[in-house]
C-alpha positions as CSV (number, residue, x, y, z in Angstrom):
1,X,-40.5,-50.9,-14.1
2,X,-39.9,-48.3,-11.5
3,X,-36.5,-47.0,-10.4
4,X,-37.0,-45.3,-7.1
5,X,-35.2,-42.2,-5.9
6,X,-36.0,-42.6,-2.3
7,X,-35.1,-40.7,0.9
8,X,-36.4,-39.3,4.1
9,X,-37.6,-35.7,3.6
10,X,-34.9,-32.9,3.4
11,X,-32.1,-35.3,2.6
12,X,-31.1,-34.2,-0.9
13,X,-33.7,-35.9,-3.0
14,X,-34.4,-32.8,-5.1
15,X,-30.7,-32.3,-5.9
16,X,-30.3,-35.9,-6.9
17,X,-33.4,-35.7,-9.1
18,X,-32.1,-32.5,-10.7
19,X,-28.8,-34.2,-11.5
20,X,-30.6,-37.3,-13.0
21,X,-33.2,-35.3,-14.9
22,X,-30.6,-33.1,-16.5
23,X,-28.4,-36.0,-17.4
24,X,-31.1,-38.4,-18.7
25,X,-33.7,-36.0,-20.1
26,X,-31.7,-33.3,-21.8
27,X,-29.4,-33.3,-24.8
28,X,-26.5,-31.5,-23.1
29,X,-26.9,-32.1,-19.4
30,X,-27.9,-28.5,-18.7
31,X,-30.6,-28.3,-16.0
32,X,-33.9,-26.4,-16.2
33,X,-36.9,-26.8,-13.9
34,X,-39.1,-28.4,-16.5
35,X,-36.8,-31.4,-16.5
36,X,-37.7,-32.2,-12.9
37,X,-41.3,-32.9,-13.9
38,X,-40.0,-35.9,-16.0
39,X,-39.5,-37.7,-12.7
40,X,-42.9,-38.3,-11.0
41,X,-43.7,-38.7,-7.3
42,X,-45.4,-41.7,-5.8
43,X,-47.8,-41.8,-4.0
44,X,-49.6,-39.0,-5.7
45,X,-53.3,-38.3,-6.2
46,X,-53.4,-38.6,-9.9
47,X,-52.3,-42.2,-9.8
48,X,-55.4,-43.2,-7.7
49,X,-58.1,-41.4,-9.8
50,X,-59.4,-44.6,-11.2
51,X,-59.7,-46.4,-7.8
52,X,-62.5,-46.3,-5.4
53,X,-60.9,-44.9,-2.2
54,X,-62.0,-42.5,0.5
55,X,-59.9,-39.3,0.4
56,X,-60.9,-38.5,3.9
57,X,-59.4,-41.7,5.3
58,X,-55.6,-41.1,5.9
59,X,-54.3,-44.5,4.8
60,X,-56.9,-45.5,2.2
61,X,-54.8,-45.0,-0.9
62,X,-52.4,-47.6,0.4
63,X,-54.9,-50.3,-0.6
64,X,-54.1,-49.4,-4.2
65,X,-50.3,-48.8,-4.1
66,X,-49.5,-52.0,-6.0
67,X,-52.5,-51.7,-8.4
68,X,-51.5,-48.2,-9.2
69,X,-47.9,-49.2,-9.9
70,X,-49.2,-52.1,-12.1
71,X,-51.0,-49.4,-14.2
72,X,-47.9,-47.2,-14.3
73,X,-45.8,-50.1,-15.6
74,X,-48.3,-51.3,-18.3
75,X,-46.1,-49.8,-21.0
76,X,-43.1,-51.8,-19.7
77,X,-40.8,-48.7,-19.8
78,X,-38.3,-47.7,-17.2
79,X,-39.3,-44.7,-15.1
80,X,-37.7,-42.8,-12.3
81,X,-40.0,-42.0,-9.3
82,X,-39.4,-39.9,-6.2
83,X,-40.7,-41.2,-2.9
84,X,-40.3,-40.4,0.8
85,X,-42.4,-43.4,1.7
86,X,-41.1,-46.1,4.0
87,X,-40.4,-49.4,2.2
88,X,-43.0,-51.3,4.2
89,X,-46.6,-52.1,4.5
90,X,-49.7,-50.5,6.1
91,X,-52.6,-52.8,7.0
92,X,-51.0,-55.5,5.0
93,X,-50.6,-53.3,1.9
94,X,-47.0,-53.3,0.7
95,X,-45.6,-50.1,-0.8
96,X,-44.1,-51.9,-3.8
97,X,-43.0,-55.3,-5.0
98,X,-40.3,-57.0,-7.1
99,X,-42.7,-57.0,-10.1
100,X,-42.9,-53.3,-10.2
101,X,-39.5,-52.2,-9.0
102,X,-36.2,-52.8,-10.7
103,X,-33.9,-50.8,-8.4
104,X,-33.5,-47.8,-6.1
105,X,-31.2,-45.0,-5.1
106,X,-31.5,-44.0,-1.5
107,X,-29.9,-40.7,-0.5
108,X,-29.1,-40.4,3.2
109,X,-28.0,-37.4,5.2
110,X,-26.7,-36.7,8.7
111,X,-29.9,-36.5,10.8
112,X,-28.5,-33.5,12.7
113,X,-28.5,-31.5,9.5
114,X,-31.9,-32.8,8.5
115,X,-33.3,-31.3,11.7
116,X,-32.4,-27.7,10.7
117,X,-33.9,-28.2,7.2
118,X,-37.2,-29.6,8.7
119,X,-37.4,-26.6,11.0
120,X,-37.3,-24.3,8.0
121,X,-39.4,-26.3,5.5
122,X,-42.3,-27.2,7.9
123,X,-42.0,-24.1,10.2
124,X,-41.2,-26.1,13.3
125,X,-39.4,-25.5,16.5
126,X,-36.3,-27.6,17.2
127,X,-38.3,-29.8,19.6
128,X,-41.1,-30.2,17.1
129,X,-38.7,-31.1,14.3
130,X,-37.0,-33.8,16.5
131,X,-40.4,-35.3,17.4
132,X,-41.2,-35.3,13.7
133,X,-38.0,-37.3,13.0
134,X,-38.6,-39.8,15.8
135,X,-42.3,-40.5,15.1
136,X,-42.7,-44.0,13.8
137,X,-46.3,-43.3,12.8
138,X,-45.4,-40.1,10.9
139,X,-47.1,-39.4,7.5
140,X,-47.1,-36.4,5.3
141,X,-49.6,-35.0,2.7
142,X,-50.6,-31.8,1.1
143,X,-51.6,-29.9,4.2
144,X,-53.3,-27.2,2.1
145,X,-56.0,-29.6,1.2
146,X,-58.1,-30.1,4.3
147,X,-59.5,-33.6,4.8
148,X,-58.0,-34.8,1.5
149,X,-55.3,-37.4,2.1
150,X,-54.9,-38.5,-1.5
151,X,-51.2,-37.6,-1.5
152,X,-50.6,-39.5,1.8
153,X,-47.0,-40.8,2.2
154,X,-46.1,-42.9,5.2
155,X,-42.6,-41.8,6.1
156,X,-42.3,-43.2,9.7
157,X,-39.2,-42.2,11.6
158,X,-35.9,-41.2,10.1
159,X,-34.3,-44.4,11.4
160,X,-37.2,-46.7,10.2
161,X,-37.2,-45.0,6.9
162,X,-33.6,-45.5,5.9
163,X,-33.4,-49.0,7.4
164,X,-36.5,-50.1,5.4
165,X,-34.7,-49.3,2.1
166,X,-31.2,-50.4,2.8
167,X,-31.9,-53.6,4.7
168,X,-33.9,-55.5,2.1
169,X,-32.9,-57.8,-0.8
170,X,-35.8,-57.7,-3.2
171,X,-34.0,-55.4,-5.6
172,X,-30.7,-53.6,-5.8
173,X,-30.3,-50.3,-3.8
174,X,-27.4,-47.9,-4.0
175,X,-26.9,-45.8,-0.9
176,X,-25.7,-42.2,-1.6
177,X,-24.6,-40.0,1.3
178,X,-25.6,-36.4,0.8
179,X,-22.2,-35.4,2.3
180,X,-20.3,-37.5,-0.2
181,X,-22.3,-36.1,-3.1
182,X,-21.6,-32.6,-1.8
183,X,-17.9,-33.0,-1.3
184,X,-17.1,-35.1,-4.4
185,X,-20.1,-34.7,-6.9
186,X,-18.3,-35.8,-10.0
187,X,-17.1,-39.2,-8.7
188,X,-20.3,-39.9,-6.8
189,X,-22.6,-39.0,-9.7
190,X,-20.5,-41.1,-12.0
191,X,-20.8,-44.1,-9.6
192,X,-24.6,-43.4,-9.5
193,X,-25.0,-43.5,-13.3
194,X,-22.9,-46.7,-13.5
195,X,-25.2,-48.3,-10.9
196,X,-28.3,-47.3,-12.9
197,X,-26.9,-48.6,-16.2
198,X,-25.7,-51.9,-14.6
199,X,-29.1,-52.4,-12.9
200,X,-30.9,-51.8,-16.2
201,X,-28.4,-54.1,-17.9
202,X,-27.5,-51.6,-20.6
203,X,-24.3,-51.1,-22.4
204,X,-24.4,-47.3,-22.3
205,X,-21.1,-45.6,-21.4
206,X,-21.1,-42.5,-19.3
207,X,-21.2,-39.2,-21.1
208,X,-18.6,-37.2,-19.2
209,X,-19.6,-33.8,-20.7
210,X,-23.2,-34.3,-19.8
211,X,-22.2,-35.4,-16.3
212,X,-20.1,-32.3,-15.8
213,X,-22.9,-30.0,-17.1
214,X,-25.4,-31.7,-14.8
215,X,-23.3,-31.0,-11.8
216,X,-22.4,-27.5,-12.8
217,X,-26.0,-26.4,-13.5
218,X,-27.5,-27.9,-10.4
219,X,-25.1,-26.5,-7.8
220,X,-26.7,-25.1,-4.7
221,X,-25.9,-21.5,-5.7
222,X,-27.3,-22.0,-9.2
223,X,-30.5,-23.5,-7.8
224,X,-30.8,-20.7,-5.3
225,X,-30.6,-18.2,-8.1
226,X,-33.2,-20.0,-10.1
227,X,-35.6,-19.9,-7.2
228,X,-34.9,-16.2,-6.5
229,X,-35.5,-15.2,-10.2
230,X,-38.2,-17.6,-11.3
231,X,-39.5,-19.3,-8.2
232,X,-39.2,-23.0,-7.6
233,X,-41.9,-25.6,-8.4
234,X,-41.4,-27.5,-5.2
235,X,-41.4,-24.7,-2.7
236,X,-44.4,-24.6,-0.4
237,X,-46.6,-21.9,0.9
238,X,-46.1,-20.8,4.5
239,X,-48.9,-21.8,6.9
240,X,-48.1,-18.7,9.1
241,X,-47.4,-16.0,6.5
242,X,-48.6,-15.1,3.0
243,X,-45.4,-16.1,1.3
244,X,-43.4,-19.1,0.0
245,X,-40.9,-20.7,2.2
246,X,-37.4,-20.7,0.5
247,X,-36.7,-24.2,-0.7
248,X,-33.0,-23.8,-1.0
249,X,-32.2,-22.7,2.5
250,X,-28.7,-23.1,3.9
251,X,-27.1,-25.7,1.6
252,X,-23.4,-26.2,2.4
253,X,-23.8,-23.8,5.3
254,X,-26.2,-26.2,7.0
255,X,-23.9,-27.4,9.7
256,X,-25.4,-28.6,13.0
257,X,-22.0,-27.9,14.8
258,X,-22.3,-24.2,14.1
259,X,-26.1,-23.9,14.4
260,X,-26.8,-25.7,17.7
261,X,-25.2,-25.1,21.1
262,X,-23.3,-27.8,23.0
263,X,-26.3,-28.9,25.0
264,X,-28.4,-29.5,21.9
265,X,-25.4,-31.2,20.1
266,X,-25.1,-33.7,23.0
267,X,-28.8,-34.3,23.0
268,X,-28.7,-35.1,19.3
269,X,-25.7,-37.3,19.7
270,X,-27.5,-39.3,22.4
271,X,-30.6,-39.6,20.3
272,X,-28.9,-40.7,17.1
273,X,-25.7,-42.2,18.3
274,X,-26.3,-45.9,17.2
275,X,-27.3,-44.9,13.7
276,X,-24.5,-42.3,13.4
277,X,-22.0,-45.0,14.2
278,X,-23.7,-47.5,11.8
279,X,-23.6,-45.0,9.0
280,X,-20.0,-43.9,9.8
281,X,-20.9,-40.3,10.7
282,X,-19.0,-40.7,14.0
């Protein structure tokens, strides 16, 4: 069965996976990049290799989302998977079902801070990044592979994405605010592990030492140093320059209140006000 680590892009998914991979797949809780590879991504091309789909058709792999997950789950083992996909359907093809999914963690972030991260990661202007977030038909894929949409993920808009995951009752979902994880990592991570163990119906107690090590070795500064010294597996190549775009960008310094002027702040408040209230950001 699959345990999803879901989010809209640039919401903290990588940090959460780093924490979980170091806790669950190491002996001591100390992070290294290889551990991240223990948590797969779905959809991803390799899971569709045995299916007859047209890689040039944007949505075609969606026809095999469920069949691919059936194959993944044949061994009946619990697996973590990352996704940015909306929890919905395309052309009647559901992203997942209760037979393949046991639970999910959904990490959510103030959309005003997502905007700055999107600008950096996708090399967008402020207006382009906002359109990106509001586009209900938005999808992402490996843009370095022209006319190959095998890695297609339907993310929709920021609002549609988060609501699709937290407003459903087919399986348990824990909502994790990026800001809470950042300000109180030990307590929030402990709660996350408790949720996972409860969902899996295990009797495992929390290993406090591993928990502390996971937090210590995945701090923003630690991850930034790793990227600087060794590179980072998930950083992407710039479309405009012959270089990699830094994956760990601003971290705790990513604050919309200091980055955007008053006019932009008011525009973002007007755009996201209903959701900001619903999520207790204002």
